[in-house]
N, C-alpha and C positions, 0 to 999 in steps of 0.2 A: 443399155438395152431399151430403157424407157424413152430415150431420145430418138429411136428409130421412127417413131410416128411423124417426126418433122421431115423425114426424108421421103415419106410416102405421099402419093397424090391425095388431094383433099377428100375425094370420094371414099378412098379406102380408109382414111382415118375416121371419117364419119361412120363408115360401116363397122369398124372395129369397136367404136364406142357405143353402138346401138345394141340394145338387148335383143338377142336372137333366141328362138326356141323352137322345139319340135313337140307337137302334141301327139301322144301315143294313146289313143283311146279317149274316153270321156273324162278320166280322172288323172291321167299322168301327163305332165308337161315337163320336158327337160329343157333347161335354159343353157345357153352358151356361157362359159365362164367369162368373167370380166377380163379386159386387156391387162389390168394390173396383175391378176392371178396368173394369166398365161406367162407374163414376163417373170414373175416370181418363180414359177415352176421351171421355166427355161434356165434362168440364172442359177438357181440352187442346184439344178441337175448338172449343169456344166461345171459348177464349182466342186460339187461332191464327186462327180465321176472320176476326176483325177485321183482323188484320195482312195476311192473304192478300188479303182483299177490297180493302184500300187499295192493295196492290201491283198488283193487276189494274186497279183504277181509274186509278192513275197511268200504267200502261202504255197504257191506252185514251186517256188525255189526251195521251200522247206521240205518238199517231198524228195526222198532219196533217189538218186540216179538209178539205183538198183530196181526201183519200182518201175521205171520206164523200160528198163531192159527186160524185166520180168513180163511186162505187158507185151513187148515185142516177141519174147520167147514163146508166149502163149498163142502167137499168130494174130494178135490184134494189130490193126493198122494204126496210124498215128492218131486219128480222131477217135477211134474206139478206145485206145489206151488212155487218151485224155478224158474221155467221158466216163469210163468205167473204173479206172484205176487212179489217175492223177487228181482230177477235180474233186472227188469225194474226200480225199485226204487233204487237199489244199483248202477246201471250205472248212473242214474241221480245224485246221491250223489257223485260218484267217477269221474264224467266227468271233472271237473276242474283240479284235480291232474293228471288225465290221459293225458290231453292236455299238461300239464307241462312236463310230462315224454316224450311225443312225441317230444316236443321242445328239451329236453335233448338229445334224440336219434339223432336228426338232428345235434346238436352241437358236439356230441361225434363221429360223422363220421370223424371228423378231426383227431381223434386218429388212424384211419386206415392207415394214412400216415406212421406210424412206421413199418408196415409190407409190405410197398412197393405198396400199392394201390394208383393209381393216382386219388385222389379225389380233392375237391376244394382247400384245403389248399396246397396240394402238387403241384397242377398245378400253383397256385399263386406263390409259391416259385420258380418254374421253369421259369415262365415268368419274375419274378424279377431278377433271376440270368442271364437270357439272355439279358434283356433290361435295367437293372439297374433302372427301374421305380418302386421303392418299393411302394410308396404311391398309384399309379394308380392300380398296381396289387392287392394289399391287399384291396384297396378301393372297387374295383369291387367285390372281394370275400365277403367282408363285406356286400355289397348291396345284394348279392345273399342270404347270411345267413339271413339278415333282412327280405328279401322278403319271404323266406320259413317260417320263424317264424310268420310273419304277416299273411300269408295265413292260417296257423294252427290256430292262434288266431281268425281270422275272421270266419273260419269254426266253431270253438267252440262257438262264439257269436251267429251265425246263428242257431246252434243246440239248444242253451239255449233259444233263442227267440222263436223258434218253440215250444219248450216244454212249455214255459210260455203261449203261445197263445192256446196250446192244453189243458190247464188247469192243467198242471203238477206243483207240488209243487216245489218251488225254495228254495234252502238252501244256 
């Protein structure tokens, strides 16, 4: 992905690497994300989309065929049956693996260091190189990763508890 810039004309590469921004009012300026960040988002999105789509598909296959037939018997067309009957049950089934995939995405952001994006692991390496405090630099980074993963897990537990209280089936 990062090698695409060598295929582009010189002017477009220069434009991609230039800082762009939009000023909204006297105090708010929005800047264009760096090319490295755009490449990282694109790459991680493509990589994760395959796993997420398979988890959703598995959740949909986990819904009984009788549910599809019941939706048709109620007079719902295919899209209505999918929206109101199948997908709510499929998401409930697929939620645990989807949360696991979300955690993988958080952990995989450290791979973006390879394309020069200054993310948490990259910043930890720079702090370690400047201060020679390896344990402290990577200890803080580890705490940030653990905090992000714990937040995702807590959110998942709250969603599952809410589903259980609302009378949803738990698998």
